[in-house]
Backbone as JSON, one array per atom type, in Angstrom:
{
  "sequence": "MPAGSRVYAVGDIHGRLDLLARLHDLIAADAAASDARRRVVVYLGDYVDRGPDTRGVVDLLMRKPLAGFEHIHLLGNHEDYLLQFLENPAVGPHWCSFGGLETLASYGVRLPSPFLVRAAEYEIARQALAEQIPPAHVEFMRDLRLTHQEGDYFFAHAGVKPGVALAAQQAEDLLWIRDEFLDSDDDFGACVVHGHTIVEAPEERPNRIGIDTGAFATGRLTALVLDGTARRFIQT",
  "N": [[165.08, 182.69, 97.18], [167.02, 180.2, 96.08], [169.71, 178.89, 98.21], [172.86, 180.08, 97.67], [172.24, 181.3, 95.23], [171.66, 184.28, 93.57], [169.66, 186.45, 92.06], [168.8, 188.57, 89.03], [166.06, 190.19, 87.61], [165.44, 191.99, 84.37], [163.62, 195.06, 83.29], [160.82, 196.12, 81.18], [162.14, 196.71, 78.13], [162.38, 198.08, 75.66], [163.99, 199.02, 73.17], [165.89, 201.2, 74.01], [169.0, 200.92, 74.08], [171.47, 202.33, 75.05], [170.45, 202.53, 78.07], [170.23, 199.51, 78.57], [172.83, 199.08, 78.3], [174.11, 200.08, 80.16], [172.78, 199.52, 82.72], [173.35, 197.04, 82.86], [176.34, 197.34, 83.45], [176.03, 198.05, 85.86], [174.59, 195.77, 87.01], [176.74, 193.79, 86.79], [178.78, 195.18, 88.73], [177.15, 195.01, 90.76], [176.9, 192.47, 91.51], [179.71, 191.52, 91.28], [180.35, 192.11, 94.31], [179.19, 190.36, 95.33], [179.04, 186.92, 96.84], [177.58, 184.89, 95.68], [177.26, 181.62, 93.88], [175.8, 181.19, 92.02], [174.68, 182.56, 89.47], [171.81, 184.81, 87.87], [170.71, 185.84, 85.12], [167.54, 187.57, 84.3], [165.26, 188.76, 81.55], [162.52, 190.19, 81.02], [160.98, 190.57, 78.7], [159.88, 192.47, 76.12], [161.58, 193.66, 74.34], [161.98, 195.31, 72.04], [160.71, 198.22, 69.79], [159.12, 201.46, 70.29], [161.04, 202.63, 71.54], [164.59, 204.09, 70.18], [166.57, 202.03, 69.45], [165.98, 198.75, 68.54], [167.27, 196.75, 66.93], [169.95, 197.35, 68.09], [169.65, 196.28, 70.6], [168.73, 193.98, 70.63], [170.58, 192.58, 69.36], [172.58, 192.84, 71.48], [171.45, 191.33, 73.3], [171.4, 189.02, 72.61], [174.37, 188.23, 72.53], [174.89, 187.57, 75.51], [175.81, 189.02, 77.23], [176.82, 189.41, 79.99], [179.44, 188.22, 81.63], [179.6, 184.95, 83.22], [176.86, 184.54, 84.03], [174.1, 182.83, 84.17], [171.55, 183.34, 81.55], [168.35, 184.41, 80.66], [165.89, 184.81, 78.65], [162.66, 185.79, 78.27], [159.26, 186.38, 76.55], [157.82, 189.11, 74.99], [154.76, 190.99, 74.59], [155.26, 192.56, 72.42], [157.61, 191.82, 71.25], [155.84, 189.72, 70.12], [154.05, 190.42, 68.61], [155.61, 191.77, 66.69], [156.89, 189.14, 65.41], [154.21, 188.39, 64.39], [153.69, 189.77, 62.39], [155.41, 189.91, 60.85], [154.54, 187.57, 59.42], [152.03, 188.45, 58.9], [150.77, 191.03, 57.66], [147.99, 192.48, 58.21], [148.14, 192.87, 60.92], [149.52, 195.13, 61.43], [148.65, 198.27, 61.45], [147.7, 197.84, 64.34], [149.95, 197.13, 65.71], [152.24, 198.96, 64.53], [150.58, 201.46, 65.93], [151.53, 201.37, 68.64], [154.51, 201.38, 68.74], [155.68, 199.8, 66.49], [156.35, 201.58, 64.39], [158.92, 202.52, 65.28], [160.64, 200.37, 65.61], [160.73, 199.07, 62.83], [162.38, 201.21, 61.64], [164.66, 201.23, 62.78], [165.84, 198.86, 61.89], [166.13, 199.97, 59.48], [163.89, 200.03, 57.48], [162.39, 201.74, 55.03], [159.58, 203.73, 54.73], [156.75, 203.96, 52.74], [155.09, 205.75, 52.87], [154.8, 208.52, 54.96], [152.78, 208.05, 56.82], [151.3, 204.75, 57.58], [148.64, 203.56, 56.05], [147.02, 202.11, 54.32], [146.35, 199.1, 53.26], [147.99, 197.8, 51.41], [150.35, 199.06, 51.66], [151.48, 198.57, 53.91], [152.1, 195.79, 53.61], [154.04, 196.13, 52.01], [155.92, 197.47, 53.5], [155.71, 195.1, 55.17], [157.62, 193.25, 53.48], [159.6, 194.24, 53.35], [160.86, 194.55, 55.73], [161.33, 191.82, 56.59], [163.75, 191.23, 54.8], [165.08, 193.04, 55.67], [165.63, 192.43, 58.4], [167.91, 190.66, 60.22], [168.03, 187.29, 60.11], [168.9, 185.53, 62.48], [168.11, 187.28, 64.34], [165.13, 186.83, 64.22], [164.86, 184.47, 64.7], [165.85, 184.02, 67.58], [163.86, 185.55, 68.82], [161.77, 183.95, 68.19], [162.54, 181.65, 69.84], [162.13, 182.74, 72.24], [160.96, 182.51, 75.96], [158.42, 182.1, 77.2], [157.67, 181.57, 80.43], [159.72, 181.8, 83.65], [160.58, 179.8, 86.32], [162.07, 180.39, 89.55], [163.31, 179.69, 92.94], [160.76, 181.29, 95.09], [159.77, 182.39, 93.1], [157.97, 183.59, 90.32], [158.57, 184.14, 87.07], [157.08, 186.66, 84.5], [156.04, 187.83, 81.58], [153.74, 189.52, 81.62], [151.85, 188.93, 83.66], [149.92, 186.57, 85.53], [146.83, 185.01, 85.18], [144.25, 185.01, 87.55], [143.41, 182.56, 89.77], [144.03, 180.23, 87.99], [146.28, 177.54, 87.83], [149.71, 177.98, 88.17], [150.89, 176.2, 86.11], [149.44, 176.12, 84.06], [148.88, 178.14, 82.57], [147.95, 180.55, 80.14], [149.24, 181.57, 77.09], [148.2, 183.8, 75.87], [147.42, 185.39, 78.53], [149.8, 185.7, 79.96], [151.3, 187.38, 78.35], [149.79, 189.52, 78.03], [147.96, 190.19, 79.96], [146.04, 192.66, 82.12], [144.57, 194.49, 84.46], [142.65, 192.59, 85.82], [144.78, 190.49, 86.39], [146.3, 192.81, 88.07], [144.86, 193.79, 90.18], [144.25, 191.87, 91.65], [144.05, 190.0, 94.54], [144.84, 187.5, 94.95], [146.63, 184.61, 95.98], [148.83, 183.53, 94.02], [150.33, 181.12, 94.13], [153.1, 181.57, 93.77], [155.11, 184.46, 94.43], [154.83, 186.49, 91.81], [157.05, 188.07, 89.26], [156.91, 190.53, 87.13], [156.49, 192.7, 83.89], [155.26, 194.93, 81.8], [152.86, 196.4, 82.84], [153.56, 200.12, 82.95], [154.97, 201.63, 85.85], [155.85, 204.0, 88.03], [157.39, 203.76, 90.32], [158.9, 200.73, 91.06], [156.79, 198.23, 91.99], [155.74, 196.78, 94.94], [154.04, 193.86, 95.97], [152.35, 191.7, 97.95], [151.89, 189.25, 96.1], [152.84, 189.7, 94.09], [155.22, 191.48, 92.0], [156.04, 194.3, 90.33], [158.1, 195.67, 87.43], [158.05, 197.19, 85.43], [159.12, 200.23, 84.28], [158.88, 202.37, 82.36], [161.26, 203.01, 80.43], [161.49, 203.48, 78.07], [160.76, 206.21, 77.71], [161.11, 207.31, 80.26], [163.76, 207.1, 81.08], [164.57, 205.5, 83.16], [165.64, 202.43, 83.41], [164.84, 199.36, 84.84], [165.84, 196.78, 87.53], [165.56, 193.96, 89.52], [166.79, 192.69, 92.09], [167.26, 189.31, 93.46], [167.88, 187.76, 96.64], [168.53, 184.98, 98.11], [165.92, 185.63, 101.06], [165.95, 188.38, 100.42], [165.12, 191.37, 99.04], [165.54, 193.9, 96.76], [166.5, 196.79, 94.47], [167.74, 197.88, 91.36], [168.86, 200.64, 89.35], [168.52, 202.77, 86.26]],
  "CA": [[165.85, 182.43, 96.39], [167.61, 179.07, 96.56], [170.95, 178.78, 98.75], [174.1, 180.21, 96.56], [171.87, 181.92, 93.7], [171.51, 185.46, 93.44], [168.75, 186.43, 90.39], [168.51, 190.01, 88.65], [165.12, 190.47, 86.71], [165.49, 193.26, 83.99], [162.36, 195.16, 83.33], [161.12, 196.29, 79.54], [164.07, 197.71, 77.71], [162.04, 198.99, 74.41], [164.78, 199.81, 72.35], [167.1, 201.69, 74.82], [170.44, 200.19, 74.17], [172.21, 203.27, 76.21], [170.28, 202.22, 79.12], [170.65, 198.27, 78.94], [174.11, 198.74, 78.56], [174.12, 201.26, 81.69], [172.24, 198.45, 83.42], [174.53, 195.48, 82.93], [177.3, 197.54, 83.93], [175.61, 198.18, 87.26], [174.33, 194.4, 87.54], [178.15, 193.12, 86.82], [179.5, 195.79, 90.04], [176.87, 194.5, 92.03], [177.37, 190.72, 91.27], [181.19, 191.31, 91.9], [180.52, 192.38, 95.61], [178.55, 188.61, 95.96], [179.71, 185.65, 97.09], [176.55, 183.89, 95.05], [177.65, 180.69, 93.33], [175.24, 181.02, 90.76], [173.75, 184.05, 88.88], [170.93, 184.49, 86.77], [169.46, 187.54, 84.97], [166.04, 187.42, 83.68], [164.82, 189.78, 81.05], [160.9, 189.78, 81.24], [160.41, 190.95, 77.54], [159.66, 193.88, 75.49], [162.97, 194.42, 74.3], [161.85, 196.13, 70.92], [159.24, 198.54, 69.62], [158.79, 202.68, 71.33], [162.86, 203.21, 71.86], [165.58, 203.88, 69.07], [167.31, 201.21, 68.88], [165.45, 197.79, 68.74], [167.98, 196.35, 66.38], [170.88, 197.18, 68.87], [168.93, 195.79, 71.6], [168.52, 192.31, 70.64], [172.12, 192.36, 69.3], [173.52, 192.81, 72.73], [171.03, 190.24, 74.17], [171.89, 187.7, 71.77], [175.83, 187.63, 72.76], [174.81, 187.06, 76.51], [176.96, 190.13, 77.39], [177.35, 189.07, 81.11], [179.98, 187.17, 82.07], [179.63, 184.12, 84.51], [175.89, 184.7, 84.6], [172.82, 182.29, 83.23], [170.53, 184.18, 80.86], [166.88, 183.81, 80.33], [165.05, 185.84, 77.78], [160.99, 185.52, 78.12], [158.75, 186.83, 75.52], [156.96, 189.91, 75.28], [154.02, 191.01, 73.52], [155.6, 193.55, 71.52], [157.93, 190.41, 70.22], [154.9, 188.43, 69.72], [153.55, 191.37, 67.26], [156.98, 191.54, 65.56], [156.54, 188.02, 64.75], [152.99, 188.24, 63.67], [153.59, 191.24, 61.27], [156.26, 189.1, 59.57], [153.62, 186.79, 58.55], [150.29, 188.73, 58.9], [150.55, 193.03, 57.5], [147.13, 193.2, 58.85], [148.29, 193.21, 62.41], [150.25, 196.33, 61.07], [148.12, 198.98, 61.9], [148.04, 198.15, 65.66], [151.61, 196.95, 65.96], [152.67, 200.12, 64.54], [150.7, 202.26, 66.52], [152.07, 201.04, 69.93], [155.76, 201.04, 69.02], [156.07, 199.04, 65.19], [157.01, 202.17, 63.44], [160.33, 202.85, 65.59], [161.17, 198.9, 65.05], [160.76, 199.46, 61.56], [163.35, 202.33, 61.5], [165.7, 200.65, 63.15], [166.1, 197.86, 61.07], [166.49, 200.39, 57.84], [162.75, 200.09, 57.06], [161.79, 203.23, 54.54], [158.2, 203.23, 54.61], [156.5, 204.52, 51.43], [154.64, 207.04, 53.1], [154.49, 209.04, 56.39], [151.43, 207.38, 57.5], [150.7, 203.51, 56.88], [147.04, 203.82, 56.02], [146.67, 201.35, 53.33], [146.99, 197.8, 53.38], [149.32, 197.43, 50.36], [151.69, 199.68, 52.35], [151.97, 197.78, 55.45], [152.87, 194.76, 52.69], [155.27, 196.61, 51.51], [156.78, 197.48, 55.06], [156.41, 193.84, 55.84], [158.51, 192.8, 52.9], [161.29, 195.08, 54.01], [161.52, 194.28, 57.4], [161.51, 190.43, 56.16], [164.6, 191.3, 53.72], [166.29, 193.72, 56.3], [166.08, 192.12, 60.06], [168.88, 189.46, 60.33], [167.59, 185.82, 60.37], [169.72, 185.56, 63.79], [166.89, 188.0, 65.28], [163.79, 186.53, 64.0], [165.27, 183.2, 65.58], [166.23, 184.25, 68.97], [162.62, 186.22, 69.22], [161.02, 182.56, 68.22], [163.0, 180.84, 70.83], [162.18, 183.22, 73.63], [160.49, 181.38, 76.72], [156.83, 182.36, 78.08], [157.72, 181.68, 81.85], [160.75, 181.13, 84.01], [160.67, 179.92, 87.96], [163.05, 180.22, 90.65], [163.05, 179.58, 94.35], [159.5, 181.23, 95.21], [159.02, 183.67, 92.38], [157.38, 183.12, 89.15], [158.55, 185.36, 85.8], [156.44, 186.34, 83.31], [156.3, 189.43, 80.89], [152.68, 190.52, 82.08], [151.76, 188.45, 84.79], [149.11, 185.58, 85.4], [145.31, 184.73, 85.57], [144.03, 184.53, 88.91], [142.73, 181.49, 89.7], [144.44, 179.49, 87.06], [147.33, 177.24, 87.85], [150.92, 178.51, 87.33], [151.69, 175.54, 85.15], [148.41, 176.19, 83.09], [148.7, 179.35, 82.09], [147.9, 180.67, 78.7], [150.07, 182.59, 76.46], [147.93, 185.21, 76.0], [147.25, 186.14, 79.89], [151.08, 185.89, 80.31], [151.8, 188.24, 77.32], [148.69, 190.63, 77.58], [146.7, 190.36, 80.78], [146.31, 193.64, 82.82], [143.47, 194.53, 85.47], [142.38, 191.23, 86.7], [145.94, 190.21, 87.35], [146.99, 193.92, 88.97], [144.0, 194.29, 91.08], [144.2, 190.78, 92.41], [144.91, 190.22, 95.98], [145.06, 186.15, 95.24], [147.9, 183.99, 96.16], [149.18, 182.82, 92.98], [151.44, 179.71, 94.17], [154.4, 182.25, 94.01], [155.26, 185.83, 93.65], [154.76, 186.91, 90.18], [157.96, 189.36, 89.23], [156.56, 191.07, 85.71], [156.68, 194.19, 83.32], [154.29, 195.08, 80.89], [152.24, 197.37, 82.77], [154.22, 200.74, 83.32], [154.8, 201.94, 86.96], [156.62, 205.02, 88.25], [158.46, 203.01, 90.87], [158.76, 199.54, 91.09], [155.5, 198.16, 92.67], [155.81, 195.45, 95.38], [152.92, 193.73, 96.82], [152.75, 190.02, 98.42], [151.53, 188.2, 95.49], [153.62, 190.37, 92.76], [156.19, 192.78, 92.18], [155.79, 195.14, 88.81], [159.19, 196.43, 87.93], [158.51, 198.38, 83.82], [159.56, 201.61, 84.9], [158.7, 202.97, 81.55], [162.03, 203.04, 80.41], [161.7, 204.24, 76.78], [160.53, 207.28, 78.16], [161.73, 208.0, 81.63], [165.46, 206.76, 81.32], [164.61, 204.43, 84.63], [165.09, 201.09, 83.52], [164.83, 198.75, 86.33], [166.53, 195.61, 87.64], [165.06, 193.47, 90.89], [167.42, 191.77, 92.69], [166.72, 188.74, 94.73], [169.27, 186.91, 97.35], [168.06, 184.71, 99.54], [165.03, 186.39, 101.41], [166.3, 190.03, 100.51], [164.79, 192.23, 97.39], [166.05, 195.07, 96.41], [166.44, 197.2, 92.63], [168.96, 198.66, 90.7], [168.17, 201.5, 87.95], [169.38, 203.64, 85.75]],
  "C": [[166.88, 181.06, 96.83], [169.24, 179.56, 97.17], [172.22, 178.97, 97.68], [173.8, 181.1, 95.31], [171.17, 183.58, 94.08], [170.78, 185.71, 91.61], [168.55, 187.98, 90.18], [167.34, 189.78, 87.73], [164.93, 191.67, 85.93], [163.98, 193.53, 83.69], [162.45, 195.47, 81.6], [161.95, 197.22, 79.09], [163.43, 198.94, 76.53], [163.1, 199.79, 73.67], [165.63, 200.86, 72.76], [168.29, 200.96, 75.14], [171.13, 200.71, 75.24], [171.81, 202.72, 77.47], [170.31, 200.69, 79.79], [171.82, 198.11, 79.23], [174.92, 199.17, 80.01], [173.99, 200.2, 82.9], [173.14, 197.32, 83.61], [175.85, 195.79, 83.78], [176.92, 197.39, 85.55], [175.11, 197.16, 88.2], [175.76, 193.68, 87.8], [178.75, 194.08, 88.01], [179.1, 195.18, 90.83], [176.79, 193.21, 92.49], [178.72, 190.69, 92.06], [181.4, 191.46, 93.8], [179.72, 191.51, 96.0], [179.7, 187.68, 95.92], [178.85, 184.61, 96.29], [177.74, 183.09, 94.07], [177.18, 180.67, 92.01], [174.33, 182.39, 90.4], [173.46, 184.12, 87.63], [170.72, 186.1, 86.46], [168.7, 186.64, 83.89], [165.58, 188.69, 83.1], [163.46, 189.37, 80.65], [160.19, 190.06, 79.84], [160.34, 192.19, 77.16], [160.77, 194.63, 74.91], [162.71, 195.33, 73.32], [160.65, 196.76, 70.8], [159.68, 200.29, 70.69], [160.53, 203.14, 70.88], [163.57, 203.33, 70.27], [166.06, 202.71, 68.39], [167.41, 199.6, 69.16], [166.68, 196.89, 68.32], [169.65, 196.1, 67.44], [170.93, 196.17, 70.3], [169.21, 194.03, 71.57], [170.15, 191.53, 69.89], [172.69, 192.18, 70.64], [173.05, 191.82, 73.23], [171.6, 189.06, 73.57], [173.44, 187.62, 72.19], [175.74, 187.49, 74.41], [176.13, 187.78, 77.31], [177.52, 189.89, 79.22], [177.85, 188.0, 81.62], [180.08, 186.22, 83.51], [177.74, 184.03, 84.89], [174.62, 183.59, 83.5], [172.09, 183.4, 82.69], [169.47, 183.75, 80.45], [166.16, 184.95, 79.9], [163.69, 185.29, 77.79], [160.89, 186.49, 76.94], [157.83, 187.85, 75.77], [155.56, 190.12, 74.38], [154.27, 191.73, 72.63], [156.49, 192.7, 70.61], [156.76, 189.59, 69.36], [154.6, 189.23, 68.41], [154.42, 191.42, 66.22], [156.78, 190.43, 64.75], [155.43, 187.83, 64.24], [153.22, 189.11, 62.5], [154.53, 190.39, 60.19], [155.62, 188.25, 58.91], [152.72, 187.41, 58.52], [150.15, 190.1, 58.37], [149.18, 193.3, 57.9], [147.25, 193.35, 60.18], [148.95, 194.68, 62.1], [149.95, 197.67, 62.0], [148.28, 198.99, 63.54], [149.48, 198.25, 65.92], [152.32, 198.65, 65.57], [152.21, 201.54, 65.02], [150.94, 202.29, 68.24], [153.94, 200.76, 69.38], [156.59, 200.58, 67.62], [156.81, 199.93, 64.74], [159.0, 202.7, 63.88], [161.11, 201.35, 65.39], [161.55, 198.79, 63.91], [162.27, 200.21, 60.87], [164.66, 201.72, 61.76], [166.15, 199.46, 62.46], [166.12, 198.55, 59.62], [165.09, 200.94, 57.09], [162.33, 201.1, 56.52], [160.55, 202.93, 54.13], [157.82, 204.18, 53.3], [155.64, 205.69, 51.63], [154.78, 207.45, 54.06], [153.95, 208.48, 57.05], [151.17, 206.12, 56.64], [149.43, 203.97, 57.12], [146.44, 202.66, 55.36], [147.29, 199.82, 53.04], [148.5, 197.32, 52.5], [150.88, 197.64, 51.34], [152.22, 198.83, 53.49], [152.47, 195.96, 55.07], [153.71, 194.71, 52.33], [156.47, 196.96, 52.72], [156.81, 195.85, 55.36], [157.6, 193.03, 55.4], [159.4, 193.0, 53.21], [161.43, 194.59, 55.08], [161.89, 192.64, 57.19], [163.07, 190.73, 55.5], [165.63, 191.82, 54.61], [166.45, 193.0, 57.82], [166.84, 190.8, 59.95], [167.79, 187.99, 60.77], [168.09, 185.43, 61.69], [168.7, 186.13, 65.0], [165.36, 187.38, 65.6], [163.6, 185.05, 65.08], [165.27, 183.06, 66.96], [164.52, 184.9, 69.24], [161.54, 184.99, 69.2], [161.33, 181.77, 69.53], [162.72, 181.38, 72.18], [160.88, 182.51, 74.38], [159.33, 182.66, 77.09], [157.31, 182.6, 79.8], [159.01, 181.21, 82.75], [160.32, 180.86, 85.76], [161.56, 179.54, 88.74], [162.79, 180.25, 91.83], [161.0, 179.95, 94.46], [158.85, 182.1, 93.98], [158.75, 182.74, 90.91], [157.73, 184.37, 87.61], [157.87, 185.03, 84.61], [156.01, 188.26, 82.77], [154.73, 190.08, 81.3], [151.78, 190.35, 83.17], [150.77, 187.01, 84.76], [147.48, 185.95, 85.72], [145.24, 184.23, 86.84], [143.21, 183.19, 88.84], [143.1, 179.95, 88.61], [145.93, 179.05, 87.58], [148.54, 177.84, 87.27], [151.02, 177.62, 85.99], [150.39, 175.19, 84.04], [147.95, 177.42, 82.46], [148.82, 179.59, 80.8], [148.37, 181.85, 78.1], [149.5, 183.92, 76.37], [147.79, 186.15, 77.3], [148.97, 186.41, 79.84], [151.56, 186.81, 79.75], [151.08, 189.75, 77.45], [147.75, 191.0, 79.0], [147.3, 191.6, 81.91], [145.63, 193.59, 84.41], [143.0, 193.49, 86.51], [143.33, 190.89, 87.1], [146.5, 191.39, 88.58], [146.09, 193.84, 90.37], [143.6, 192.89, 91.93], [144.75, 190.53, 93.52], [145.0, 188.27, 96.21], [146.37, 185.89, 95.56], [147.98, 183.1, 94.8], [149.69, 181.35, 93.29], [152.8, 180.37, 94.32], [154.15, 183.46, 93.5], [155.48, 185.71, 92.22], [155.91, 188.27, 90.07], [157.41, 189.32, 87.37], [156.64, 192.35, 85.48], [155.66, 194.08, 82.86], [153.28, 196.38, 81.18], [153.44, 198.79, 83.77], [153.93, 201.26, 84.82], [155.75, 203.36, 87.51], [157.64, 204.78, 89.22], [158.06, 201.57, 90.68], [157.75, 199.38, 91.97], [155.68, 197.1, 93.17], [154.45, 195.22, 96.17], [153.01, 192.2, 97.15], [152.63, 189.33, 97.48], [152.37, 188.59, 93.92], [154.58, 191.28, 92.93], [156.39, 193.1, 90.64], [157.21, 195.79, 88.94], [159.16, 197.16, 85.98], [158.15, 199.62, 84.47], [159.48, 202.78, 83.69], [160.22, 203.36, 80.94], [162.33, 203.86, 78.97], [161.32, 205.65, 76.94], [161.09, 208.42, 79.22], [163.08, 207.69, 81.8], [165.82, 205.95, 82.59], [164.59, 203.06, 84.08], [165.59, 200.05, 84.65], [165.25, 197.26, 86.38], [166.13, 195.04, 89.17], [166.07, 192.24, 91.01], [167.03, 190.9, 93.5], [167.58, 187.61, 95.07], [168.83, 186.48, 98.47], [166.21, 185.06, 99.8], [164.88, 188.02, 100.81], [165.82, 190.35, 98.94], [165.11, 193.62, 97.43], [166.33, 195.53, 94.68], [167.8, 198.12, 92.8], [168.19, 199.55, 89.39], [169.12, 202.47, 87.68], [169.08, 205.01, 85.83]]
}
């Protein structure tokens, strides 16, 4: 990290407002013991779906709760799918199968049946979500960034495509890539900090650091702390 900067990268939150609030307290306490002149928190995406309180998580993130910090919010594939669903109910079956149902419930959408199986039902749910979700939440998600670079680190939700320059990465890979990235020993041009793929404990490799510890199911929400040449982790 540049001299005088301390960066905290937060892994996939997935509707766990309780864990996010707790992690913010831990980060604030950690930062208070630092003499860093510049403090940055980078959220790696996937704020919505799976956990019980997507609405509360987005509300909190929009308030930029860590005083004295720069707040950087990246786009995850789950936010991307939510935005797609608002435009096209045809993505409903896939989105709802991996967490969208919890997001609908968080915004007070009452489903027309226990299981959404017909196109008409997805359209009803889409219309209800469009009416219930605050416009500011939609704007927040549309404004999310794909990447952030800081010092010798490159931050992206899922990872990067090997063999492609960081400046030329495509959204599909930044949001969705797995094995091709995870199995690569390439020098990507920076150490990539990512979430998206759940690991039991933070995974450090020479070319990447994975910090999605499955908070929605495990209760472990992870932040990577970067200060100078040092790395460490904070967890709920």
